[in-house]
N, C-alpha and C positions, 0 to 999 in steps of 0.2 A: 504494500500500500504506500509506504514511504517512497519507494522507488518510483511509482507511478506519479505521485504528487510532485516529486522532484523533476521528473521529465515534463510534466504539465507546466510547472513554473518556468522551467528553462524555455519551453516553447513560447509561453506568453512573453517573456523577456525578449526572446528573439524576434517575435512579431512586432513588439513595441519598437525595437531598434530598426527593424525593417521599415516601419511606417515613418520613423524619424528620417531615415535615409531618403525616402521618397520625397518628403517635404523639403529636405535640403537640396536635392537635385532639381526639384521643380521651381524653386524660388530663384529669383535673379538678384544678385548683389549689385548695388550701385552706390557709389559714394555720394552723399548729399551735398558735399562741398567740392567744387571743381578747382578752387584756387586757394593756396595756403601760403603763409609766410611767417616769419618771426619779425615783429615790429617792436623795436626797442626792448629786445630780450623777452617779449611776450608772444606766445603762439597766437596766431590769428587765422581764422578760416572764414571764408565768405559765405553770406547767405544769398547774395545776388551777384551774378557774373554775366557780363555782356562781352562777347567776342565776335569781331567782324573782320572778314578779309575782303577788301575792296580792290577790284581790278579797274583801272582807269585807262581806257583805250587811247585817249588823246595823248597822254604822257607815257604810255607803255610802262605803267608802274602798278605795283601791288602794295597795299598797306594793311598790315595786321595790327589791329587795335584790341586791347583787352582792358576792361574796367571791372574791378572787384570791390564790393562794398559789404561791410559788416561792422557792427558795434561803433557807429559814428566815425568810421575810418574808411577811406577809399584809396585804392592803389590803381594807377593807370600806367600803361606802357604801350608803346607802338614801335613798329619797325617798318620802314619804307624801303622798298626795292625798286630800282629803276633799271630800264634796259629792255631788251627783247625778252619779254616774259609771255608765257602762254596765258590765254584768257580763261583758264580753268582754276579750280580751287587748290592748286598745288602752291607750295611756297618753299624757297630754298632752306634746307637744313644747314644751319650755321650758327656760329657764336657772333653776336652783334654787341659791340661796345657802345656805350653812350658817348664816347669821344667822337663818334660820327654824328653829323647833323640829321642823319636819317633814323636815329633812335631817340625816342623821347620817354622819360620816366617821370612820374609825379606822385606826390603823397598829399592827401587832403584830410582835413578834419571837419566834422559837421559842427560848426560853431555859430553862435548868434552874431549876426552882423549889426551894423549901425542902425538899421531899421527895426531891430528886435526880432528878425526872422532868422531861423536856422538855415544855414546854407553850407555846402561843402566848399571850404576855402583852402587853396593850395598853401602848403606849409613849406616855405623856403624855396630854394632852387637846387637842382641837382647839377653839380659841377661836371663838366666833361671828363670822362675817364673814371668817374666814381660809381659806375654801375654797368650792368649788362643785361641783355635778354638773349637767351639761347633757345633756339628751336631745335629740338632733338628728334622729333618724329612728326609726320603729318599723314593723315589718311584722307586723301582728296576725294575718295569715293563717298565716305560717310561724313566728311567735314568734321574731323576730329584732329586736335593738335596737342602736342606734348612738349614741355620745355621747362625752363627755370629762369629766374631773374633775381637780381639783387641790386640795391643802390642806396646811396646816402643823400638825404635832402638836408640842406643847411640853411638856417635862418640867422641872419646877422642883424643885430640891433645896434644902431649908432646913437651916440650921445649928441647933445646940442652943439658940441664942439667939432662934430664930424668924425670923431674917433670911434673905433669899434668899442661898444659897451659890453656886448655879450654875443656868443655864438652858440646856437642850439642845433645839434645834429639829430635827425631822425634816421635810425638805421632800419632799412627794410631788407632783411636777409633771408636766405634759404627759401626764397619763393619758388613755388612750383605749381605746375598744372599738368594733369595727366588725362589724356583723351577728352580734352575740353571741347565741347561742341561749339562750332562757330558758324555764323551766317556768311554766305558768299554772295557778294553784290558786284554786278558789272555796271559800269557807267561810262 
Protein backbone atom coordinates (compact mmCIF):
# COMPACT_ATOMS: atom_id res chain seq x y z
CA UNK A 1 0.00 0.00 0.00
CA UNK A 2 2.83 2.38 0.92
CA UNK A 3 4.56 1.50 -2.33
CA UNK A 4 1.44 2.38 -4.36
CA UNK A 5 0.99 5.66 -2.44
CA UNK A 6 4.60 6.59 -3.11
CA UNK A 7 4.22 5.85 -6.83
CA UNK A 8 0.98 7.85 -6.93
CA UNK A 9 2.62 10.86 -5.21
CA UNK A 10 5.60 10.73 -7.55
CA UNK A 11 3.25 10.62 -10.54
CA UNK A 12 1.38 13.69 -9.24
CA UNK A 13 4.62 15.59 -8.69
CA UNK A 14 5.78 14.60 -12.19
CA UNK A 15 2.51 15.85 -13.71
CA UNK A 16 2.78 19.07 -11.74
CA UNK A 17 6.29 19.71 -13.09
CA UNK A 18 5.15 18.78 -16.59
CA UNK A 19 2.37 21.38 -16.41
CA UNK A 20 4.84 23.99 -15.19
CA UNK A 21 7.11 23.19 -18.11
CA UNK A 22 4.25 23.67 -20.56
CA UNK A 23 3.51 27.06 -19.02
CA UNK A 24 7.15 28.07 -19.21
CA UNK A 25 7.52 27.09 -22.84
CA UNK A 26 4.28 28.70 -23.98
CA UNK A 27 4.95 32.07 -22.36
CA UNK A 28 7.03 34.74 -24.04
CA UNK A 29 9.60 36.63 -22.03
CA UNK A 30 10.08 40.26 -22.94
CA UNK A 31 11.92 42.97 -21.09
CA UNK A 32 9.64 45.81 -20.02
CA UNK A 33 12.48 48.33 -20.39
CA UNK A 34 14.38 48.78 -23.60
CA UNK A 35 16.93 51.37 -22.48
CA UNK A 36 19.12 51.29 -19.37
CA UNK A 37 21.96 53.39 -17.97
CA UNK A 38 23.70 54.40 -14.78
CA UNK A 39 23.11 58.09 -14.10
CA UNK A 40 25.35 59.59 -11.44
CA UNK A 41 26.02 56.13 -9.95
CA UNK A 42 22.30 55.21 -9.81
CA UNK A 43 20.71 52.53 -12.01
CA UNK A 44 18.10 53.95 -14.37
CA UNK A 45 15.63 52.14 -16.62
CA UNK A 46 13.18 53.77 -18.97
CA UNK A 47 9.42 53.54 -18.91
CA UNK A 48 9.14 55.31 -22.29
CA UNK A 49 11.46 54.92 -25.27
CA UNK A 50 11.18 56.40 -28.74
CA UNK A 51 13.58 55.27 -31.44
CA UNK A 52 13.43 56.49 -35.03
CA UNK A 53 15.64 55.83 -38.05
CA UNK A 54 15.04 58.45 -40.73
CA UNK A 55 16.28 58.18 -44.31
CA UNK A 56 16.44 61.52 -46.16
CA UNK A 57 16.77 61.05 -49.91
CA UNK A 58 17.70 64.68 -50.68
CA UNK A 59 20.85 64.52 -48.53
CA UNK A 60 21.45 60.77 -48.90
CA UNK A 61 21.61 60.47 -45.12
CA UNK A 62 20.25 58.40 -42.26
CA UNK A 63 19.74 59.56 -38.71
CA UNK A 64 19.13 57.24 -35.77
CA UNK A 65 17.55 59.04 -32.80
CA UNK A 66 16.65 57.59 -29.43
CA UNK A 67 14.95 59.22 -26.44
CA UNK A 68 14.42 57.41 -23.13
CA UNK A 69 12.42 58.85 -20.24
CA UNK A 70 11.80 57.75 -16.64
CA UNK A 71 11.75 59.17 -13.13
CA UNK A 72 11.87 62.82 -14.32
CA UNK A 73 15.05 62.14 -16.31
CA UNK A 74 15.51 61.96 -20.06
CA UNK A 75 18.44 60.77 -22.17
CA UNK A 76 18.70 61.59 -25.87
CA UNK A 77 21.25 60.52 -28.45
CA UNK A 78 21.47 60.52 -32.22
CA UNK A 79 23.87 59.42 -34.94
CA UNK A 80 23.85 60.90 -38.45
CA UNK A 81 25.33 59.02 -41.40
CA UNK A 82 25.91 60.77 -44.73
CA UNK A 83 26.83 59.38 -48.10
CA UNK A 84 25.59 56.73 -50.46
CA UNK A 85 23.22 54.86 -48.16
CA UNK A 86 20.44 52.44 -49.01
CA UNK A 87 16.89 53.66 -48.52
CA UNK A 88 16.07 50.71 -46.25
CA UNK A 89 16.13 50.31 -42.48
CA UNK A 90 19.77 49.19 -42.27
CA UNK A 91 22.38 51.26 -40.40
CA UNK A 92 26.17 50.89 -40.23
CA UNK A 93 27.41 48.89 -37.24
CA UNK A 94 30.19 51.02 -35.77
CA UNK A 95 31.51 52.98 -32.79
CA UNK A 96 30.50 56.66 -33.00
CA UNK A 97 32.30 59.23 -30.85
CA UNK A 98 30.63 62.49 -29.98
CA UNK A 99 33.83 64.21 -31.07
CA UNK A 100 32.09 64.09 -34.47
CA UNK A 101 29.42 66.71 -35.21
CA UNK A 102 27.29 63.82 -36.49
CA UNK A 103 26.79 62.44 -32.95
CA UNK A 104 24.61 64.20 -30.40
CA UNK A 105 24.03 63.27 -26.75
CA UNK A 106 21.97 65.16 -24.14
CA UNK A 107 20.67 64.77 -20.59
CA UNK A 108 17.48 66.42 -19.33
CA UNK A 109 15.68 66.83 -16.00
CA UNK A 110 11.96 67.53 -15.61
CA UNK A 111 12.04 70.75 -13.60
CA UNK A 112 9.71 73.66 -13.01
CA UNK A 113 10.42 76.53 -15.40
CA UNK A 114 9.97 80.27 -14.81
CA UNK A 115 6.25 79.96 -15.69
CA UNK A 116 5.73 77.35 -12.98
CA UNK A 117 5.28 74.57 -15.53
CA UNK A 118 7.30 71.36 -15.40
CA UNK A 119 9.33 70.80 -18.55
CA UNK A 120 12.34 68.74 -19.54
CA UNK A 121 15.34 71.06 -19.43
CA UNK A 122 18.76 70.19 -20.84
CA UNK A 123 21.39 69.85 -18.13
CA UNK A 124 24.64 71.37 -19.29
CA UNK A 125 26.49 70.48 -22.45
CA UNK A 126 28.32 67.40 -23.60
CA UNK A 127 31.87 68.27 -24.58
CA UNK A 128 33.21 66.74 -27.79
CA UNK A 129 35.06 63.52 -27.04
CA UNK A 130 33.32 62.91 -23.71
CA UNK A 131 30.91 60.30 -24.97
CA UNK A 132 29.96 57.74 -27.57
CA UNK A 133 27.16 55.74 -29.15
CA UNK A 134 28.00 52.26 -30.41
CA UNK A 135 25.68 50.38 -32.74
CA UNK A 136 26.52 46.70 -32.28
CA UNK A 137 23.67 44.99 -34.16
CA UNK A 138 20.70 45.85 -36.33
CA UNK A 139 17.86 43.72 -37.63
CA UNK A 140 16.59 45.65 -40.64
CA UNK A 141 13.81 43.12 -41.29
CA UNK A 142 12.18 43.47 -37.87
CA UNK A 143 13.47 47.02 -37.19
CA UNK A 144 15.39 46.15 -34.02
CA UNK A 145 18.67 47.77 -32.94
CA UNK A 146 21.24 46.96 -30.24
CA UNK A 147 24.06 49.04 -28.86
CA UNK A 148 25.46 51.04 -25.96
CA UNK A 149 26.22 54.63 -25.03
CA UNK A 150 27.96 56.76 -22.43
CA UNK A 151 28.60 60.48 -21.96
CA UNK A 152 29.24 63.27 -19.48
CA UNK A 153 27.14 66.43 -19.41
CA UNK A 154 28.77 69.44 -17.70
CA UNK A 155 27.04 72.52 -16.29
CA UNK A 156 29.24 75.51 -15.54
CA UNK A 157 28.09 78.32 -13.24
CA UNK A 158 29.82 81.68 -13.59
CA UNK A 159 30.09 84.35 -10.92
CA UNK A 160 29.28 88.02 -11.48
CA UNK A 161 32.97 88.59 -12.15
CA UNK A 162 32.87 86.16 -15.09
CA UNK A 163 34.96 83.56 -13.31
CA UNK A 164 33.88 79.94 -13.01
CA UNK A 165 31.99 79.53 -9.76
CA UNK A 166 31.19 75.82 -9.99
CA UNK A 167 31.14 72.87 -12.36
CA UNK A 168 28.59 70.07 -12.10
CA UNK A 169 29.04 66.86 -14.10
CA UNK A 170 26.22 64.42 -14.80
CA UNK A 171 27.65 61.00 -15.65
CA UNK A 172 25.51 58.89 -17.97
CA UNK A 173 27.40 55.59 -18.09
CA UNK A 174 26.96 51.94 -19.05
CA UNK A 175 23.96 52.79 -21.22
CA UNK A 176 22.56 50.00 -23.31
CA UNK A 177 19.71 48.93 -25.54
CA UNK A 178 19.03 45.42 -26.77
CA UNK A 179 16.65 44.63 -29.62
CA UNK A 180 15.12 48.07 -29.28
CA UNK A 181 12.24 48.45 -31.75
CA UNK A 182 12.58 51.50 -33.99
CA UNK A 183 10.33 53.24 -36.48
CA UNK A 184 11.74 53.63 -40.00
CA UNK A 185 10.79 56.81 -41.86
CA UNK A 186 11.61 57.84 -45.45
CA UNK A 187 11.49 61.50 -46.42
